[in-house]
N, C-alpha and C positions, 0 to 999 in steps of 0.2 A: 476275813476274822481267823486267825493259826492258833489253833491250841499246841505249849508247849506241859510237857510236863512239869515235874518241881527240879527235878533234874538240870535241867534244861539253862543255860545264860541264857542272863536276860541281854536286851539288842545293845552291840556296842557302842551306841555311843549313849548311851546312861550309864554304862562301867563306869565308877571312877571315884571317885572325895567329892562331894557336892554338902557347898554352907545356906544353912535359910539365910534370903538376903536382909533378911528382920530383924534375928539373932544368930549374930556369926557364933556363939555357941552350942548354936544348935546341928547337928552333921545327920548328913543321907547315906549311907555308902550300896551303894550295888556293885558288888565284887562277884564274880562269874551269875548264879544260881542264889546269891545270900544275897536280901537283903536289912540291912541293917537303919532302924530313922529314929533316933530319937534316944540313943541307948540301945535298943529292943530288937535286937530280930525278931522278923517276919516270918511268921511262921502258918504254910499255906499250902497248895497241893496242887494244882494248877497255874497257867497264866496263857494269857490273851494278848494275843500281838497283835495290831492294826494302823491299819496310814489311814487316818481320814482327811482330809480335805487339807494335805501335806501331815497331818501334824501326828506323829507317832504315840504310841496311844499303849497301858501294858495293862491289862485289868487281872488282876490277884483271886483268885478262887479257892473255895477251900469243898470236897465231893459230901461234905455231912448237911444236905438245907436246913435240914431244924438248929442249925446252929449259925444260919448265914448272918439274922441280925448282931446279932456278939461279932459274929464276924467283920461286920461293914464298920460295926462303930467303937471299933476296941484297936482297930491297925489300916496302916494306910492300904490304899484297897486299888487306887489307880497311879501309875504314873502316865502322865504329858511332854512331850518335847513339839513344843510351838515350833510354824516354818520360819516362825527365826532363832529360832533355838530356848528360848527362854526352857527350864522344865517345872515342871512343876507337880505335888505330889500335892492328894486329897481321898480323904474319904467321908460321912455323909456328916462328920463333924464337924471339917476342919479344912483350913487350902490352902498348900504353902507353898511362896516361893524360890528353888535352890542355884544357885551360882554351884562355877566348877570350884570345887578349895582351891588355892594356891597356897606353893609350895612341899 
């Protein structure tokens, strides 16, 4: 698992504009080190990048452990691209699958 600081870009495979497969009006945008989901920019301090059983995973983290529970409930905390190419984003309260936006 590799720790990358806030200003390090997300993996190339995750970069771009994505739409929720169940709600085409919901977008996830990964641009450099920024991530915008459902219209909100995610504020995080660092990310952990790993490949597990062929799945590329990125875990978003904060330095303030006392605020970790609130962070986990309010933000996307995990991004995964499966070996099949499916892109998922989730936290402790929800999960969504995204596909690359057309156009």
